[in-house]
C-alpha positions as CSV (number, residue, x, y, z in Angstrom):
1,M,0.0,0.0,0.0
2,A,2.9,2.4,0.8
3,W,4.3,1.7,-2.6
4,C,1.0,2.9,-4.3
5,V,0.9,6.2,-2.5
6,P,3.6,8.1,-4.6
7,Y,1.9,6.9,-7.8
8,R,-1.5,8.0,-6.4
9,L,-0.2,11.5,-5.6
10,F,1.5,11.8,-9.0
11,W,-1.4,10.7,-11.2
12,G,-3.9,12.6,-9.0
13,A,-1.9,15.8,-9.6
14,V,-1.7,15.0,-13.3
15,F,-5.4,14.4,-13.7
16,N,-6.3,17.4,-11.6
17,G,-3.9,19.7,-13.5
18,T,-2.0,20.6,-10.3
19,N,1.3,18.9,-11.0
20,S,4.2,21.2,-10.2
21,A,7.9,21.3,-11.0
22,N,8.5,22.2,-7.3
23,S,7.0,18.9,-6.1
24,P,9.2,15.8,-5.9
25,D,6.0,13.8,-6.5
26,T,5.4,15.2,-9.9
27,N,8.6,16.8,-11.0
28,P,10.3,14.8,-13.8
29,K,13.6,16.1,-12.4
30,S,13.2,14.7,-8.9
31,P,16.4,14.0,-7.0
32,N,18.0,10.6,-7.6
33,S,17.8,9.9,-3.9
34,Y,14.0,9.9,-4.3
35,A,14.4,7.2,-7.0
36,F,16.7,5.2,-4.8
37,F,14.2,5.2,-1.9
38,M,11.4,4.1,-4.3
39,L,13.7,1.3,-5.6
40,L,14.2,-0.1,-2.1
41,L,10.5,0.4,-1.1
42,S,9.3,-1.3,-4.2
43,L,11.6,-4.2,-3.8
44,F,10.0,-5.2,-0.5
45,A,6.5,-4.3,-1.8
46,G,6.9,-6.7,-4.7
47,W,8.3,-9.3,-2.4
48,A,5.3,-9.1,-0.1
49,S,2.5,-10.7,-2.2
50,E,2.1,-12.9,-5.3
51,F,-0.9,-10.7,-6.3
52,G,1.4,-7.7,-6.6
53,I,1.9,-8.5,-10.3
54,V,-1.6,-7.1,-10.8
55,L,-0.4,-3.7,-9.6
56,F,2.6,-3.9,-11.8
57,I,0.5,-4.6,-14.9
58,L,-1.8,-1.6,-14.0
59,Q,1.3,0.6,-13.7
60,L,2.4,-0.5,-17.1
61,G,-1.0,0.7,-18.3
62,F,-0.3,4.1,-16.8
63,V,3.1,4.1,-18.6
64,V,1.3,3.6,-21.9
65,L,-1.1,6.4,-21.0
66,A,1.8,8.7,-20.2
67,F,3.4,7.9,-23.6
68,Y,0.1,8.5,-25.4
69,R,-0.5,11.8,-23.6
70,H,3.2,12.9,-23.8
71,I,3.5,13.0,-20.0
72,K,7.2,12.8,-18.9
73,L,7.5,10.5,-15.9
74,P,10.0,11.1,-13.2
75,L,12.8,8.6,-12.6
76,W,11.3,7.3,-9.4
77,C,8.3,6.0,-11.4
78,Y,10.5,3.7,-13.4
79,A,12.7,2.8,-10.4
80,G,9.6,1.8,-8.4
81,M,8.3,-0.4,-11.2
82,L,11.7,-2.1,-11.7
83,G,12.2,-2.8,-8.0
84,F,8.6,-4.1,-7.7
85,L,9.1,-6.5,-10.5
86,V,12.4,-7.8,-9.1
87,G,10.9,-8.3,-5.7
88,W,7.9,-10.2,-7.1
89,L,10.2,-12.4,-9.2
90,I,12.3,-13.2,-6.0
91,L,9.1,-14.2,-4.3
92,Y,7.6,-16.2,-7.1
93,F,10.8,-18.2,-7.8
94,S,11.9,-18.6,-4.2
95,P,12.5,-22.2,-2.8
96,G,9.8,-21.7,-0.2
97,H,7.2,-20.9,-2.9
98,A,8.1,-24.1,-4.8
99,A,8.1,-26.2,-1.6
100,R,4.7,-24.9,-0.7
101,A,3.3,-25.6,-4.1
102,S,4.6,-29.2,-3.9
103,L,2.6,-30.0,-0.7
104,E,0.2,-32.9,-0.9
105,V,-2.7,-30.6,0.0
106,F,-2.3,-28.6,-3.2
107,K,-2.2,-31.6,-5.5
108,G,-5.0,-31.4,-8.1
109,S,-5.6,-27.6,-7.5
110,Y,-2.2,-26.1,-8.2
111,I,-0.6,-26.1,-11.7
112,S,2.7,-24.6,-12.7
113,I,3.2,-22.2,-15.5
114,S,4.8,-24.9,-17.7
115,E,1.8,-27.2,-17.0
116,L,-0.6,-24.4,-17.8
117,L,1.1,-23.7,-21.2
118,A,1.1,-27.4,-22.0
119,M,-2.6,-27.7,-21.5
120,P,-5.0,-27.8,-24.5
121,L,-6.4,-24.4,-25.2
122,V,-9.9,-25.4,-24.4
123,E,-8.9,-26.8,-21.0
124,S,-6.9,-23.7,-20.1
125,F,-9.8,-21.5,-21.1
126,K,-12.2,-23.6,-18.9
127,R,-9.8,-23.1,-16.0
128,F,-9.6,-19.4,-16.8
129,I,-13.4,-18.8,-16.7
130,G,-13.6,-21.0,-13.6
131,T,-11.6,-18.4,-11.6
132,F,-14.5,-15.9,-12.1
133,K,-17.3,-18.2,-10.7
134,D,-17.1,-16.6,-7.3
135,T,-17.2,-13.0,-8.5
136,M,-18.6,-10.8,-5.8
137,P,-22.2,-9.6,-6.2
138,H,-20.9,-6.1,-5.2
139,L,-19.7,-5.7,-8.8
140,L,-23.2,-6.2,-10.1
141,V,-24.5,-3.6,-7.7
142,A,-21.8,-1.2,-8.8
143,I,-22.4,-1.6,-12.6
144,L,-26.1,-1.3,-12.1
145,G,-25.5,1.9,-10.2
146,V,-23.5,3.2,-13.2
147,L,-26.3,2.3,-15.6
148,V,-28.9,4.1,-13.4
149,F,-26.6,7.1,-13.5
150,L,-26.5,6.9,-17.3
151,W,-30.2,6.5,-17.4
152,L,-30.7,9.7,-15.4
153,K,-28.0,11.5,-17.5
154,F,-29.4,10.8,-20.9
155,S,-32.9,11.9,-21.6
156,S,-33.7,10.4,-25.1
157,R,-35.9,7.3,-25.3
158,S,-33.4,5.5,-27.6
159,N,-30.6,6.0,-25.1
160,K,-32.8,4.8,-22.2
161,A,-33.8,1.8,-24.2
162,I,-30.1,0.9,-24.8
163,I,-29.3,1.4,-21.1
164,A,-32.2,-0.9,-20.1
165,I,-31.0,-3.6,-22.5
166,L,-27.5,-3.2,-21.1
167,A,-28.8,-3.6,-17.5
168,L,-30.6,-6.8,-18.4
169,S,-27.5,-8.1,-20.3
170,F,-25.2,-7.5,-17.3
171,I,-27.7,-9.2,-15.0
172,A,-27.8,-12.2,-17.4
173,L,-24.0,-12.4,-17.6
174,Y,-23.6,-12.3,-13.8
175,S,-26.3,-14.9,-13.4
176,T,-24.4,-17.3,-15.6
177,P,-21.2,-18.4,-13.7
178,N,-19.4,-19.4,-16.9
179,L,-19.9,-15.9,-18.3
180,R,-18.8,-13.9,-15.3
181,F,-15.4,-13.3,-16.8
182,A,-17.2,-11.4,-19.6
183,F,-19.3,-9.6,-17.0
184,V,-16.3,-8.1,-15.3
185,F,-14.4,-7.3,-18.5
186,L,-17.4,-5.6,-20.1
187,S,-18.1,-3.7,-16.9
188,A,-14.6,-2.2,-17.2
189,L,-15.2,-1.5,-20.9
190,L,-18.6,0.2,-20.3
191,C,-17.2,2.5,-17.7
192,F,-14.3,3.4,-20.0
193,V,-16.7,4.2,-22.9
194,A,-18.9,6.2,-20.6
195,E,-15.8,8.2,-19.5
196,I,-15.0,9.0,-23.1
197,L,-18.6,10.2,-23.8
198,L,-18.6,12.3,-20.6
199,R,-15.0,13.4,-20.6
200,K,-15.8,17.1,-20.4
201,E,-17.9,16.6,-17.3
202,S,-16.8,16.4,-13.7
203,T,-18.1,12.9,-13.3
204,S,-15.8,11.5,-16.0
205,G,-13.0,11.1,-13.4
206,Y,-15.2,8.7,-11.3
207,L,-15.9,6.6,-14.4
208,F,-12.2,6.4,-15.3
209,V,-11.3,5.2,-11.8
210,L,-14.3,2.8,-11.8
211,S,-13.1,1.4,-15.1
212,G,-9.6,0.8,-13.6
213,L,-11.1,-0.9,-10.5
214,F,-13.1,-3.3,-12.7
215,L,-9.9,-4.0,-14.7
216,A,-7.9,-4.5,-11.5
217,Y,-10.6,-7.0,-10.3
218,F,-10.4,-8.8,-13.6
219,L,-6.6,-9.1,-13.5
220,A,-6.5,-10.1,-9.8
221,T,-9.1,-12.9,-10.5
222,A,-7.3,-14.1,-13.6
223,A,-4.1,-14.3,-11.6
224,T,-5.6,-17.1,-9.6
225,I,-5.6,-19.4,-12.6
226,Q,-2.7,-21.4,-11.1
227,I,-4.4,-22.1,-7.8
228,P,-7.8,-21.1,-6.4
229,I,-7.7,-19.1,-3.2
230,P,-10.1,-19.3,-0.2
231,S,-12.3,-16.5,1.0
232,R,-10.0,-15.6,3.9
233,A,-7.4,-14.5,1.3
234,K,-9.8,-12.3,-0.7
235,L,-9.4,-9.0,1.2
236,P,-8.1,-7.2,-1.9
237,Y,-11.2,-8.3,-3.8
238,T,-13.4,-7.0,-1.0
239,L,-11.6,-3.6,-1.0
240,L,-11.9,-3.3,-4.8
241,A,-15.6,-4.2,-4.7
242,T,-16.3,-1.7,-1.8
243,A,-14.5,1.0,-3.7
244,Q,-16.6,0.3,-6.8
245,I,-19.8,0.7,-4.8
246,I,-18.7,3.9,-3.2
247,I,-17.8,5.5,-6.5
248,A,-21.1,4.3,-8.0
249,W,-22.8,6.0,-5.1
250,L,-20.8,9.2,-5.7
251,L,-22.1,9.2,-9.3
252,L,-25.7,8.9,-8.2
253,K,-25.4,11.2,-5.2
254,A,-26.2,14.4,-7.2
255,Y,-29.5,12.8,-8.5
256,L,-30.5,11.2,-5.2
257,A,-29.7,14.1,-2.8
258,N,-33.1,13.8,-1.2
259,F,-32.4,10.1,-0.3
260,A,-28.8,10.6,0.8
261,K,-29.5,10.5,4.6
262,V,-31.8,7.5,4.2
263,V,-29.1,5.6,2.2
264,K,-26.4,6.5,4.7
265,F,-28.5,5.4,7.7
266,S,-29.5,2.2,5.9
267,V,-25.9,1.3,5.2
268,C,-25.0,1.9,8.9
269,V,-27.9,-0.3,10.0
270,V,-27.1,-3.1,7.6
271,C,-23.4,-3.1,8.6
272,A,-24.3,-3.2,12.3
273,L,-26.7,-6.1,11.8
274,Y,-24.2,-8.0,9.7
275,A,-21.6,-7.5,12.4
276,L,-23.9,-8.9,15.0
277,F,-24.6,-11.8,12.7
278,V,-20.9,-12.6,12.4
279,L,-20.4,-12.1,16.1
280,S,-23.2,-14.6,16.9
281,A,-21.6,-17.1,14.6
282,S,-18.2,-16.7,16.3
283,I,-19.8,-17.2,19.7
284,D,-21.7,-20.3,18.5
285,M,-18.5,-21.8,17.1
286,R,-16.6,-21.1,20.3
287,L,-19.2,-22.8,22.4
288,K,-19.1,-25.8,20.0
289,W,-15.3,-25.9,20.4
290,E,-15.5,-25.8,24.2
291,R,-18.0,-28.7,24.2
292,M,-15.8,-30.7,21.9
293,L,-12.8,-30.2,24.2
294,A,-14.8,-31.3,27.2
295,S,-15.9,-34.4,25.3
296,I,-12.4,-35.2,24.3
297,D,-11.2,-34.9,27.9
298,A,-14.0,-37.2,29.0
299,Q,-13.1,-39.8,26.4
300,K,-9.4,-39.8,27.1
301,A,-10.2,-40.1,30.8
302,M,-11.9,-43.4,30.0
303,G,-8.6,-44.7,28.5
304,R,-9.6,-44.5,24.8
305,E,-6.9,-44.2,22.2
306,F,-9.3,-42.6,19.7
307,V,-11.8,-39.8,20.2
308,V,-15.1,-39.2,18.3
309,V,-16.5,-35.8,17.8
310,R,-19.6,-34.4,16.0
311,A,-19.2,-33.1,12.4
312,D,-21.3,-30.1,13.1
313,T,-18.6,-28.9,15.5
314,F,-16.8,-27.6,12.4
315,R,-19.8,-26.2,10.6
316,S,-21.2,-22.7,11.0
317,F,-24.4,-21.0,9.9
318,Y,-22.1,-18.1,8.7
319,K,-20.7,-19.1,5.3
320,G,-17.6,-17.0,5.7
321,Y,-16.5,-18.6,9.0
322,G,-13.3,-20.4,8.7
323,E,-11.7,-21.7,5.5
324,W,-9.1,-24.2,6.5
325,S,-9.9,-27.8,5.7
326,N,-11.8,-29.2,8.6
327,P,-11.6,-32.8,10.1
328,N,-13.8,-35.2,8.2
329,K,-14.6,-38.9,7.9
330,N,-11.2,-39.7,6.3
331,T,-9.6,-40.6,9.7
332,N,-6.2,-41.5,8.3
333,E,-5.7,-38.3,6.3
334,W,-4.8,-34.7,7.0
335,P,-6.1,-32.8,9.0
336,N,-7.5,-35.6,11.1
337,T,-4.0,-36.9,11.7
338,T,-2.8,-33.5,12.9
339,Y,-5.8,-33.2,15.3
340,A,-5.0,-36.7,16.6
341,S,-1.4,-35.7,17.2
342,V,-2.4,-32.4,19.0
343,F,-4.9,-34.2,21.3
344,G,-2.5,-37.1,22.0
345,V,-4.6,-39.9,20.6
346,K,-4.2,-42.4,17.8
347,Q,-7.3,-41.5,15.8
348,F,-9.5,-38.4,15.5
349,I,-12.9,-39.6,14.2
350,V,-15.6,-37.3,13.0
351,V,-19.2,-38.5,12.7
352,E,-22.6,-36.9,11.9
353,D,-24.3,-38.6,14.8
354,I,-22.2,-39.6,17.8
355,K,-25.2,-41.5,19.3
356,N,-24.9,-44.2,16.6
357,V,-21.2,-44.9,17.4
358,K,-20.5,-48.1,19.2
359,F,-17.6,-48.1,21.7
360,D,-15.9,-51.3,22.6
């Protein structure tokens, strides 16, 4: 995040027309020490996450934009990109990364770049579109917000008819899991086209940023083609989706001024209720865990070398609770074997109904 700040300041100044030769952030002749600092910062930033490659690709897009608009970039911009790429390559090709990918638990889900390139085109495309099946519904809310904005913006019936067709089309695309990749990409394209049509208006900046956010989501999702990631690792996606909804609201705010207070109050209420829902799920799972511990202690006190626990101990009514693989009926496989080791028994058995278990 710290690596993104200088670029955010630079491009914000460029788009706002406030870039100054007296500012090290926007001055093409910034001191070399500034570039050296960015080189070091970016090295560690690129080293921090595999998904950093998405940020690098987006920065390449800005370099192309700078070339197209004849914007001279300061040295630190290039130094930051170079350091980031080197850091990411160090992470990606590190021995630890390879060792983790070779773990038994990842077999069948992880594929290397060489394996991906060797796959038939149809199979690789199926894997690509499969990465988008869990696309967040927030994106649908955001793009529908943009279409409502365009509906209010254009007054002619023909334009409104086109916008209505587009809205139905986006709903249909999102409703079809195998077409969600097209939904995300076309959302970015729609915002970009709308920005071109409304470039002379103040709202065009919002549309440009929104287009970039959809593109970032598209790239970040496509980057998981080697291995799917669980919900616990999807904070960047949540941040992108939240930003999209906020910008869609900013577009609509001028037209819905009378409802602004109602919307803000409703958002606060929904967030509070959702927080209470998650809290209740956490308390419920904690109580289940404590009951399981008491049951295990009682079974061990009876001299048993195996313990039996209920399967619902590891299930929550909140879909987002937990993500690690839970113990299951496969007693001799991970993670049951790890649980057995931790609790000092030979076997850790999970059953749906403990009443039907016969103990010798």
